[in-house]
C-alpha positions in Angstrom: 0.0 0.0 0.0 1.2 3.5 -0.8 -0.1 6.8 0.6 0.6 10.1 -1.1 1.3 13.1 1.2 0.8 16.7 0.4 1.7 19.1 3.2 -0.4 22.3 3.3 2.3 24.6 4.9 0.5 25.0 8.1 0.9 21.7 10.0 -1.8 19.9 8.1 -2.1 18.2 4.8 -3.9 16.0 2.4 -3.3 12.2 1.9 -4.5 9.7 -0.6 -4.1 5.9 -1.0 -3.1 4.3 -4.2 -1.7 1.1 -5.7 1.9 0.2 -6.6 1.4 1.4 -10.2 0.1 4.8 -9.0 -3.6 4.3 -9.6 -5.6 5.8 -6.7 -7.5 3.2 -4.6 -9.6 5.5 -2.5 -10.5 9.2 -2.0 -8.2 11.8 -0.6 -8.7 13.0 3.0 -7.6 16.0 4.9 -5.7 15.9 8.2 -5.5 18.9 10.5 -2.4 17.4 12.2 -0.3 15.7 9.5 2.3 14.3 12.0 -0.4 12.6 14.0 -2.1 11.2 10.9 1.2 9.8 9.5 2.0 8.3 12.9 -1.4 6.6 13.2 -1.3 5.2 9.6 2.3 4.0 10.0 1.2 1.9 13.0 -1.9 0.6 11.3 -0.9 0.1 7.6 2.9 0.5 7.4 2.6 2.0 3.9 5.2 3.3 1.5 4.9 7.0 1.9 5.1 9.1 -1.2 6.0 12.6 -0.7 7.8 15.4 -2.5 11.0 15.5 -0.4 12.1 13.5 2.6 14.6 16.3 3.5 11.6 18.7 3.9 9.0 16.5 5.7 10.9 13.8 7.6 12.8 15.9 10.1 9.6 17.3 11.6 8.3 13.8 12.0 11.5 12.7 13.7 11.4 15.7 16.0 7.9 14.5 17.0 9.2 11.0 17.7 7.7 9.5 14.5 9.7 7.2 12.2 8.5 5.5 9.1 9.7 2.3 7.5 9.5 3.1 3.8 9.1 6.1 1.4 9.3 7.2 -2.2 11.1 10.5 -2.5 9.7 12.1 -5.6 12.5 14.7 -6.0 15.3 12.2 -5.7 13.7 9.7 -8.0 13.0 12.6 -10.5 16.7 13.4 -10.4 17.5 9.8 -11.2 15.1 9.6 -14.1 16.2 12.9 -15.6 19.8 11.7 -15.4 18.9 8.4 -17.1 17.3 10.4 -19.9 20.4 12.5 -20.4 18.8 15.6 -18.8 21.0 15.8 -15.7 20.6 19.1 -13.8 17.1 20.0 -14.9 14.6 21.1 -12.1 13.4 18.2 -10.2 10.7 19.4 -7.9 7.2 18.0 -8.0 6.0 21.3 -9.6 8.7 21.1 -12.2 7.8 17.4 -13.0 4.1 18.3 -13.1 4.9 21.2 -15.6 6.8 18.8 -17.8 3.8 16.4 -17.8 1.5 19.2 -18.9 3.9 20.8 -21.3 3.9 24.0 -19.3 6.9 26.2 -18.6 9.1 24.5 -16.0 9.7 26.5 -12.8 13.1 26.5 -11.1 13.6 24.4 -8.0 13.0 26.1 -4.6 16.0 26.6 -2.3 17.1 23.6 -0.2 15.4 23.1 3.1 18.1 24.6 5.2 18.3 27.7 2.9 14.7 28.6 3.5 13.6 31.2 6.0 13.0 30.1 9.6 9.7 28.3 9.6 6.9 29.5 11.8 4.9 26.4 11.4 5.6 22.7 11.0 5.9 22.3 7.2 5.7 25.8 6.0 6.2 29.5 6.7 3.5 32.0 7.3 5.9 35.0 7.3 5.3 37.6 4.6 7.3 37.0 1.5 8.1 33.4 2.3 8.0 30.8 -0.5 4.8 28.9 -0.9 5.7 25.5 0.4 2.3 23.9 0.2 2.1 20.7 -1.9 -0.7 19.7 -4.2 -2.0 16.2 -3.8 -3.1 16.0 -7.5 0.5 16.8 -8.5 2.1 14.4 -6.1 -0.2 11.5 -7.3 0.3 12.3 -11.0 4.1 12.7 -10.8 4.4 9.4 -8.8 2.3 7.6 -11.5 4.5 9.1 -14.3 7.6 8.0 -12.5 6.3 4.5 -12.0 5.5 4.3 -15.7 9.0 5.5 -16.6 10.7 3.1 -14.1 8.8 -0.1 -15.2 10.8 -0.9 -18.4 14.2 0.0 -16.8 15.9 -3.0 -15.4 17.2 -2.5 -11.9 15.7 1.0 -11.6 12.9 0.2 -9.3 15.6 -1.0 -6.8 17.6 2.1 -7.4 14.6 4.3 -6.6 13.8 2.4 -3.5 17.4 2.4 -2.3 17.8 6.2 -3.0 14.5 6.9 -1.1 15.6 4.6 1.8 18.9 6.5 1.9 16.9 9.8 2.3 15.3 8.3 5.5 18.7 7.2 6.8 20.2 10.6 6.1 17.5 12.4 8.1 17.8 10.0 10.9 21.6 10.3 11.1 21.2 14.1 11.4 18.5 13.7 14.0 20.2 11.1 16.2 23.7 12.4 15.8 27.1 10.9 16.2 28.2 10.5 19.9 30.8 13.2 20.3 32.7 14.2 23.5 33.3 18.0 23.6 35.7 17.4 26.6 37.8 14.9 24.6 37.8 17.2 21.6 38.9 20.2 23.6 41.6 18.2 25.3 42.9 17.0 22.0 43.0 20.6 20.6 44.8 21.8 23.7 47.3 19.0 23.5 48.1 19.7 19.8 47.7 23.5 19.7 47.9 24.9 23.2 45.1 26.6 25.1 42.1 28.0 23.3 43.1 31.5 22.0 41.0 34.6 22.2 40.8 37.8 20.1 41.6 36.1 16.8 45.1 35.2 17.8 46.8 32.1 16.6 47.0 29.1 19.1 50.2 29.0 21.0 51.7 26.1 19.1 50.9 27.6 15.7 52.5 31.0 16.8 55.6 29.2 18.0 55.9 27.4 14.6 55.3 30.7 12.8 58.2 32.3 14.7 60.4 29.3 14.0 59.6 29.5 10.3 60.7 33.1 10.2 63.9 32.2 12.0 64.6 29.4 9.6 64.2 31.7 6.6 66.4 34.3 8.4 66.0 38.0 8.9 68.2 38.7 5.9 65.8 37.5 3.3 63.6 40.6 3.6 65.5 42.6 0.9 64.7 40.0 -1.6 61.2 39.7 -0.4 59.8 43.1 -1.3 61.3 44.6 1.9 59.1 42.6 4.3 60.8 41.5 7.5 58.7 38.4 8.0 56.8 35.7 6.2 53.2 34.7 7.0 53.0 30.9 6.9 49.3 31.2 6.1 50.2 33.0 2.8 51.3 30.6 0.0 52.5 33.6 -2.1 54.8 34.8 0.7 56.1 31.2 1.3 56.9 30.9 -2.5 58.7 34.2 -2.5 60.6 33.3 0.7 61.9 30.1 -0.9 62.9 32.0 -4.0 64.8 34.5 -1.9 66.6 31.5 -0.4 67.6 30.3 -3.9 64.9 27.5 -4.0 62.2 28.5 -6.5 59.0 26.5 -6.2 55.7 26.6 -8.1 53.5 26.0 -5.1 53.5 25.2 -1.3 51.9 21.8 -1.6 53.3 19.2 0.7 54.8 17.0 -2.0 56.6 20.0 -3.5 58.0 21.1 -0.1 59.2 17.6 0.7 61.6 17.8 -2.2 63.4 20.8 -0.7 66.4 20.8 1.6 65.7 23.7 3.9 65.2 24.0 7.7 61.8 25.7 7.2 60.3 22.7 5.4 59.5 20.4 8.4 58.2 23.4 10.3 55.9 24.4 7.4 54.6 20.9 7.0 53.7 20.7 10.7 52.2 24.2 10.6 50.1 23.4 7.6 48.8 20.2 9.2 47.9 21.9 12.6 46.5 25.0 10.9 44.2 22.8 8.8 43.0 21.0 12.0 42.4 24.4 13.7 40.5 25.9 10.8 38.4 22.9 9.8 37.8 21.1 13.2 39.0 23.6 15.9 37.0 25.3 18.7 34.8 27.1 16.2 33.8 23.8 14.6 33.1 22.4 18.1 30.9 25.3 19.1 29.0 25.1 15.7 28.4 21.4 15.2 28.4 19.6 18.6 25.6 20.0 21.1 24.2 17.7 23.8 27.0 15.2 23.2 26.2 14.8 19.5 27.6 15.8 16.2 24.6 16.3 13.8 25.8 16.8 10.2 23.4 17.7 7.4 23.7 15.0 4.7 22.9 15.5 1.1 21.7 12.2 -0.5 23.2 11.9 -4.0 25.1 15.1 -3.5 27.8 13.8 -5.9 27.1 12.7 -9.4 28.2 9.2 -8.8 25.6 8.8 -6.1 27.9 9.4 -3.1 26.6 11.6 -0.4 27.8 15.1 0.4 27.2 17.3 3.5 26.1 20.9 4.0 29.2 21.8 6.2 30.6 20.0 9.1 33.0 17.8 7.2 31.3 14.6 8.3 32.6 12.7 5.3 36.3 13.3 6.1 36.6 13.2 9.9 40.5 13.2 10.5 41.9 10.2 12.3 43.3 12.4 15.0 39.8 13.5 16.0 38.3 10.0 16.2 39.1 9.7 19.8 36.4 12.3 20.5 33.7 9.9 19.1 32.8 8.1 22.3 29.9 5.8 23.0 27.5 6.6 25.8 28.0 4.7 29.1 26.8 1.1 28.7 26.8 1.5 24.9 29.3 0.5 22.2 30.2 1.6 18.7 30.1 -1.1 16.1 32.3 0.3 13.3 32.2 -1.5 10.0 33.6 -0.9 6.5 33.7 -2.7 3.3 37.1 -4.1 2.4 38.4 -3.1 -1.1 34.8 -2.2 -2.2 35.4 -0.7 -5.7 37.7 -3.5 -7.0 35.2 -6.1 -5.8 32.4 -4.1 -7.6 34.5 -4.2 -10.8 34.9 -8.0 -10.4 31.2 -8.5 -10.0 30.3 -6.1 -12.9 32.8 -7.5 -15.3 31.9 -11.2 -14.8 35.5 -12.1 -15.4 35.6 -15.6 -13.9 39.3 -15.5 -12.9 39.0 -12.1 -11.4 35.7 -13.1 -9.6 37.3 -16.2 -8.2 40.1 -14.0 -6.7 37.5 -11.6 -5.3 35.9 -14.6 -3.5 38.7 -14.4 -1.0 39.2 -12.0 1.9 42.2 -10.0 0.6 41.5 -9.3 -3.1 44.9 -7.8 -3.8 46.7 -10.8 -2.2 44.6 -13.2 -4.2 45.5 -11.4 -7.4 49.2 -11.1 -6.6 50.3 -14.4 -8.2 49.5 -12.8 -11.6 52.1 -10.1 -11.0 55.1 -12.1 -10.2 56.4 -14.5 -7.5 58.0 -13.5 -4.2 61.6 -14.1 -3.7 62.7 -15.8 -0.5 62.3 -13.3 2.3 59.6 -11.3 0.5 61.6 -9.6 -2.2 60.1 -9.3 -5.6 61.4 -11.1 -8.6 62.4 -8.9 -11.5 59.8 -8.2 -14.2 60.6 -7.8 -17.8 59.7 -4.3 -19.1 59.2 -2.7 -15.7 60.2 0.9 -15.6 60.8 0.8 -11.8 63.0 -1.0 -9.5 61.3 -4.4 -9.2 62.3 -4.5 -5.6 60.2 -1.5 -4.8 56.8 -3.2 -5.1 55.5 -6.5 -3.8 53.2 -8.6 -6.0 50.2 -7.5 -3.8 51.2 -3.8 -4.3 51.4 -4.4 -8.0 48.0 -5.9 -8.1 46.6 -2.9 -6.2 48.4 -0.4 -8.5 47.1 -2.2 -11.6 43.5 -2.2 -10.4 43.6 1.5 -9.4 45.2 2.4 -12.7 42.5 0.5 -14.5 39.6 2.1 -12.5 41.1 5.7 -12.3 42.8 5.9 -15.7 46.5 5.6 -14.7 48.9 4.8 -17.5 52.4 6.0 -16.8 55.6 4.4 -15.4 55.0 1.1 -13.7 51.3 1.4 -14.3 51.7 0.8 -18.0 53.4 -2.5 -17.5 51.0 -3.6 -14.8 47.9 -2.7 -16.9 49.3 -5.0 -19.6 49.5 -7.8 -17.0 45.9 -7.1 -15.9 44.7 -7.1 -19.5 46.3 -10.4 -20.3 45.3 -12.2 -17.2 41.8 -10.6 -16.6 40.7 -9.5 -20.1 37.0 -9.1 -19.2 37.6 -6.9 -16.2 40.0 -4.7 -18.2 37.6 -4.5 -21.1 34.7 -3.5 -18.9 36.4 -0.2 -17.8 37.9 0.3 -21.2 34.5 0.2 -22.8 33.2 2.8 -20.3 36.2 5.0 -21.2 35.6 4.7 -24.9 31.9 5.5 -24.4 32.8 8.6 -22.5 35.3 9.8 -25.1 32.5 9.4 -27.7 30.2 11.6 -25.7 27.9 8.7 -24.6 26.3 8.1 -21.2 27.4 5.3 -18.9 25.3 3.8 -16.1 25.8 2.0 -12.8 24.5 -1.5 -12.2 21.0 -0.2 -11.3 20.9 2.6 -13.8 22.4 5.7 -12.2 23.6 7.7 -15.1 26.5 10.0 -15.5 25.9 13.6 -16.7 26.2 14.3 -20.4 29.2 16.2 -21.7 28.8 19.9 -21.9 28.2 21.9 -25.1 31.6 23.4 -24.6 33.2 19.9 -24.4 31.4 18.8 -27.6 32.5 21.9 -29.5 36.1 21.5 -28.2 36.4 17.9 -29.1 34.8 18.3 -32.5 37.6 20.6 -33.7 39.1 19.7 -37.1 41.9 22.2 -37.2 44.9 21.5 -39.4 47.5 20.0 -37.1 50.3 21.6 -39.2 49.1 25.0 -38.0 50.5 25.8 -34.5 47.2 27.1 -33.2 45.4 24.1 -34.6 47.9 21.7 -33.1 47.4 23.4 -29.7 43.6 23.1 -30.0 43.8 19.5 -31.1 46.1 18.8 -28.1 43.5 20.4 -25.8 40.7 18.4 -27.4 42.7 15.2 -26.9 43.2 16.1 -23.2 39.4 16.7 -22.9 38.6 13.4 -24.4 41.0 11.5 -22.1 39.5 13.4 -19.1 36.0 12.4 -20.0 37.2 8.8 -20.5 38.8 8.7 -17.1 35.6 10.1 -15.6 33.3 7.5 -17.2 35.6 4.5 -16.6 35.5 5.4 -12.8 31.8 6.3 -12.9 30.6 2.8 -13.7 32.5 1.4 -10.7 32.1 4.2 -8.2 28.3 4.7 -9.0 27.7 1.0 -8.6 29.6 1.0 -5.3 27.2 3.8 -4.2 24.3 1.6 -5.3 25.6 -1.2 -3.1 26.2 1.1 -0.2 22.6 2.3 -0.4 21.3 -1.2 -0.5 23.5 -2.0 2.6 22.0 1.0 4.5 18.4 0.1 3.7 18.9 -3.5 4.8 20.9 -2.6 7.9 18.4 0.1 8.9 15.5 -2.5 8.7 17.5 -5.1 10.7 18.4 -2.5 13.4 14.8 -1.4 13.7 13.9 -5.0 14.5 16.5 -5.0 17.3 15.1 -1.9 18.8 17.5 0.6 20.4 20.5 0.4 18.1 20.9 3.3 15.8 22.9 4.0 12.7 24.9 7.1 13.6 27.5 7.5 10.8 27.9 6.8 7.1 30.9 7.5 4.9 31.0 6.0 1.5 31.7 2.4 2.5 31.8 2.7 6.3 29.0 2.7 8.9 28.9 3.2 12.7 26.1 1.8 14.8 25.6 3.0 18.4 24.2 0.1 20.4 23.6 -1.1 23.9 26.7 -3.2 24.8 24.6 -6.4 25.2 23.5 -6.1 21.6 26.8 -5.6 19.9 26.9 -9.2 18.8 23.5 -9.0 17.1 24.4 -5.7 15.5 27.6 -7.1 14.1 25.7 -10.1 12.7 23.1 -7.6 11.2 26.0 -5.7 9.4 27.3 -8.9 7.8 23.7 -10.0 6.8 23.0 -6.6 5.3 26.2 -6.7 3.2 25.3 -10.1 1.9 21.7 -9.0 1.1 23.1 -5.9 -0.8 25.5 -8.2 -2.8 22.6 -10.5 -3.7 20.3 -7.7 -4.7 22.8 -6.1 -7.0 24.7 -9.0 -8.4 22.6 -12.2 -7.9 24.7 -15.4 -7.6 28.1 -13.9 -8.2 30.9 -15.6 -6.4 32.4 -12.2 -5.4 32.2 -11.5 -1.7 31.9 -8.2 0.0 33.4 -8.7 3.4 32.8 -6.1 6.2 35.6 -5.5 8.6 33.9 -4.9 12.0 35.0 -3.8 15.5 33.0 -3.1 18.6 34.7 -0.4 20.5 34.1 2.3 23.1 35.6 5.0 20.9 36.0 5.4 17.2 39.8 5.7 17.3 40.1 2.1 18.7 38.5 0.6 15.6 41.6 0.7 13.5 
């Protein structure tokens, strides 16, 4: 059973039941209190809720203590369908979809929920000049029916729509529940690394000490060659570049890999300064004040925020928590954190996608790279690597396992220089179907075609500028024409690298969404455990200590279900490395 929901902007709304194909099965009815009505119907009917956007409606339900099992997010599904049709980026709201159905002018999308003015009521805003957030039940029902008709002939797409919608529920719940975070531990860590919390906009004590040491390392005498300045600001790349030039060490940038090539006493100081300054800026006391409250870090996730289907966040940096900060993620007393991540996910996805029997057999083992390593040369006694004919690097520098890893990464991400060239040749000869799968995706991209994930998530089409550039037919004997052709060739290769990776990364995102949906359902059955963190291929569950075994089993069962849903009876395994810990930093 499905029930369409149209919020009226004042806390009420209209609902209407209909069948799986979108055909109404009963009359619409009005509810003065939409939250209470949804709560009652969830208990009695457990329907799949069909609403314009989970991000707009579900947070209010969660705040009222109401959780739903299933939904169909019309905006997210419209985004997927537009992408599949090669119309990525077009307006995706219910009103835009309704206008397309009727042949009317398509309105632009409204601002994201967090960008809207502060709401005076549950689902809308009664303030003068506020956007009209009321939904229309006729539009909701009609757009859903049109989406169901579009999805029906697309193999795998119904699962993609369901997984994306389930992901929207998970994202809202993650933000609502929050990741357990100790402000005391975080402050202690910052104090340990940076010194006491500064005031008045001053640098922390350790950063100021490093800045003074950096100036001393460059020496007071460099000022004359540095436009008369008597000091260098370590926060200014331009000043750093000029300071090194004055010291006789010209550099093009201050990136770490560039600085590490220099022999100068300021280099180790600068590298330490850059690392600590990054921590202070991105995750310092200001971040702590903004993002942590009541012992929880509550990021704002954006489902499908990246074209590959990976999530993004609206600030907070939840998808890149530095390892040094993980000791601040602490379970509540009597609770534990079950931390789980998929081992070597993208190479395993490639093995399952390509159907390469030898590659799939290798991926049926725990360590995929180790299983592939015999194809890349035997180990000498003691672990040294036997020489390989045609290798451009010292054969002692890479183990067979490392060579297998480099070959796979080169195949998926478009590598092709140095040792990668030889190793790609090994991969091609030993695992031709796997190699050809990503090569075909690259050729499709270079030809301007679309490529898709296992379930049908589709890459954006190339821009008009790209098509114009790559269609250039200038005479290569002319210098300007030769330059344009070189630029066009570079654009073609770039598009090929993007599409070769897209088919793997987007399918990995599909698998992760299926994992989330399955795990969420299993945790709901257990009761109190909660998903509290998700990052590409990693999840954290906050659970009472007595349930950590059941939660760990649920994680493994969810990974197996996701494998089966996407790839059927493939022999490729998707192992989850799990650890039950008191704090995140103890997991690895």
